[in-house]
C-alpha positions as CSV (number, residue, x, y, z in Angstrom):
1,R,-3.5,-19.7,-26.0
2,R,-6.2,-18.1,-28.2
3,G,-9.5,-19.9,-28.1
4,A,-8.9,-21.4,-24.7
5,L,-11.8,-20.8,-22.1
6,E,-10.8,-20.3,-18.5
7,T,-13.2,-20.0,-15.6
8,N,-12.3,-19.3,-12.0
9,A,-14.2,-19.3,-8.6
10,T,-12.3,-17.6,-5.8
11,G,-13.3,-17.1,-2.2
12,V,-11.9,-13.9,-1.0
13,L,-11.3,-12.6,2.5
14,R,-10.7,-8.9,3.2
15,F,-8.2,-9.3,6.0
16,A,-7.3,-5.6,6.6
17,Q,-9.1,-2.4,5.7
18,N,-9.7,1.2,6.4
19,P,-11.9,3.6,4.5
20,R,-9.2,4.2,1.8
21,V,-7.4,0.7,1.4
22,H,-8.6,-2.9,1.4
23,F,-6.1,-5.8,1.5
24,L,-7.5,-9.1,0.1
25,T,-6.4,-12.8,0.1
26,G,-8.1,-15.8,-1.5
27,L,-8.2,-19.4,-2.5
28,G,-9.8,-20.6,-5.6
29,F,-10.5,-23.2,-8.3
30,S,-9.4,-22.9,-11.9
31,H,-11.0,-24.7,-14.8
32,R,-9.4,-24.4,-18.3
33,R,-10.7,-25.9,-21.5
34,D,-8.6,-25.9,-24.6
35,K,-7.8,-29.2,-26.3
36,G,-9.0,-31.0,-23.1
37,V,-10.1,-30.1,-19.7
38,E,-7.5,-29.0,-17.1
39,Q,-8.2,-28.0,-13.5
40,G,-6.3,-26.7,-10.5
41,V,-6.1,-24.4,-7.5
42,H,-4.8,-20.9,-7.1
43,L,-4.0,-18.4,-4.4
44,L,-4.8,-14.7,-4.7
45,Y,-3.4,-11.5,-3.0
46,G,-4.6,-8.0,-3.8
47,V,-5.0,-4.4,-2.7
48,Q,-7.8,-2.0,-3.6
49,S,-7.3,1.7,-3.0
50,F,-9.7,4.6,-2.9
51,P,-7.4,7.6,-2.4
52,V,-9.9,10.4,-3.2
53,R,-13.3,10.3,-4.7
54,P,-13.9,9.3,-7.4
55,L,-10.5,7.6,-8.1
56,T,-9.9,3.8,-7.5
57,F,-6.8,1.7,-7.9
58,E,-6.4,-2.1,-7.8
59,A,-3.5,-4.5,-8.0
60,R,-3.6,-8.3,-7.6
61,V,-1.4,-11.4,-8.0
62,R,-2.9,-14.8,-8.6
63,T,-0.7,-17.9,-8.7
64,G,-1.3,-21.7,-8.7
65,A,-1.2,-24.8,-10.7
66,I,-3.4,-26.1,-13.4
67,D,-2.8,-29.9,-14.1
68,G,0.6,-29.6,-12.4
69,R,1.8,-26.6,-14.4
70,W,2.4,-23.3,-12.7
71,M,0.5,-20.2,-13.6
72,L,1.0,-16.6,-12.6
73,D,-1.6,-13.8,-13.3
74,T,-0.9,-10.1,-12.4
75,R,-3.4,-7.2,-12.9
76,V,-3.3,-3.5,-12.2
77,R,-6.4,-1.2,-12.7
78,A,-7.3,2.4,-12.3
79,G,-10.9,3.6,-12.4
80,I,-13.5,6.3,-11.7
81,A,-16.3,5.3,-9.3
82,L,-19.7,7.1,-9.9
83,R,-22.3,5.9,-7.3
84,R,-22.3,2.1,-7.6
85,F,-20.5,2.0,-10.9
86,E,-16.8,2.0,-11.7
87,L,-15.4,2.6,-15.1
88,F,-11.8,1.2,-15.2
89,A,-8.8,0.7,-17.4
90,G,-5.9,-1.6,-16.7
91,Y,-3.4,-4.2,-17.8
92,E,-3.3,-8.0,-17.2
93,S,-0.5,-10.5,-17.8
94,Q,-1.0,-14.2,-17.4
95,N,1.8,-16.8,-17.7
96,W,0.7,-20.3,-17.9
97,A,3.0,-23.3,-18.7
98,G,5.5,-21.0,-20.2
99,V,3.2,-19.1,-22.5
100,T,2.4,-15.4,-21.6
101,E,-0.7,-13.6,-22.7
102,H,-1.1,-9.9,-21.8
103,G,-2.9,-6.8,-22.8
104,P,-5.0,-3.9,-21.8
105,Q,-8.4,-4.1,-20.1
106,L,-11.4,-1.7,-20.2
107,G,-14.5,-2.4,-18.2
108,L,-17.4,-1.4,-16.1
109,R,-18.0,-2.8,-12.6
110,L,-21.1,-2.7,-10.4
111,W,-20.3,-2.5,-6.7
112,L,-23.0,-4.2,-4.6
């Protein structure tokens, strides 16, 4: 829903990796503020790939419940990494309580 504010905190574990691929899983807390405050938990699974420099790819799925209503969030991204920065473009779709919001993404990430 437009105008809603959602914040997430997720603990992520990289459970398998090599220099070109990282597999991630996580557990987190979701907080959504719209007409009231709604909270819940979510699980995350994802993969990051670095096939050849400077290309990067990422895909992730996040699912859980906020106030007893299921949510599903999927994201795919492709980017170009230059030193510690990554310029990426992608697409994200979020379905929460039967309402789907989706659209393109463009961003800059700093790798620490």
